[in-house]
C-alpha positions in Angstrom: 19.3 28.0 -53.0 21.4 29.1 -50.0 18.2 30.2 -48.2 16.7 26.8 -48.9 19.7 25.1 -47.3 19.6 27.4 -44.3 15.9 26.6 -43.9 16.5 22.9 -44.1 19.3 23.1 -41.4 16.9 25.2 -39.2 14.2 22.5 -39.6 16.6 19.7 -38.7 17.8 21.6 -35.6 14.1 22.1 -34.5 13.4 18.5 -35.1 16.5 17.4 -33.2 15.5 19.7 -30.3 12.1 18.1 -30.1 13.5 14.6 -30.2 16.0 15.4 -27.5 13.2 16.9 -25.3 11.1 13.8 -25.9 14.0 11.5 -24.9 14.5 13.5 -21.7 10.8 13.3 -20.9 10.7 9.6 -21.5 13.8 9.1 -19.3 12.2 11.2 -16.5 8.9 9.2 -16.8 10.8 5.9 -16.6 12.7 7.1 -13.5 9.4 8.1 -11.8 7.9 4.7 -12.6 10.9 2.8 -11.2 10.8 4.9 -8.1 7.1 4.2 -7.6 7.7 0.4 -8.1 10.4 0.5 -5.5 8.1 2.4 -3.1 5.3 -0.1 -3.6 7.7 -3.0 -3.1 9.0 -1.5 0.1 5.4 -0.9 1.4 4.5 -4.5 0.5 7.6 -5.9 2.3 6.7 -3.9 5.4 3.1 -5.1 5.3 4.3 -8.7 4.9 6.5 -8.2 8.0 3.6 -6.9 10.0 1.4 -9.8 9.0 4.2 -12.3 9.9 4.4 -10.9 13.4 1.0 -12.4 14.4 0.0 -15.9 13.4 -3.6 -16.5 12.2 -4.9 -17.6 15.5 -3.4 -14.6 17.3 -5.0 -12.4 14.6 -8.4 -13.8 15.4 -7.9 -13.2 19.2 -6.6 -9.7 18.5 -9.7 -9.0 16.3 -12.1 -10.2 19.0 -10.3 -8.1 21.6 -10.5 -5.0 19.4 -14.2 -5.6 18.7 -14.9 -6.0 22.4 -13.0 -2.7 23.1 -15.0 -1.0 20.4 -18.3 -2.2 21.9 -17.2 -1.0 25.4 -16.3 2.4 24.1 -19.5 2.8 22.0 -21.8 1.5 24.7 
């Protein structure tokens, strides 16, 4: 009987170790997801700031100017 109790305790310890490792892995994955969300949010904010620098009409003028320069360099 004593061996049976020892084996049961051993199984519980193994299960507890797996559970603890699983919780740590979940926590690490959640931190990675949150970091990626913050990174994407920061990139989106910077892109928004760049777009706000030039109004639409200025963007069209800039696009035409760049297209003209590309034609000059390729021709």
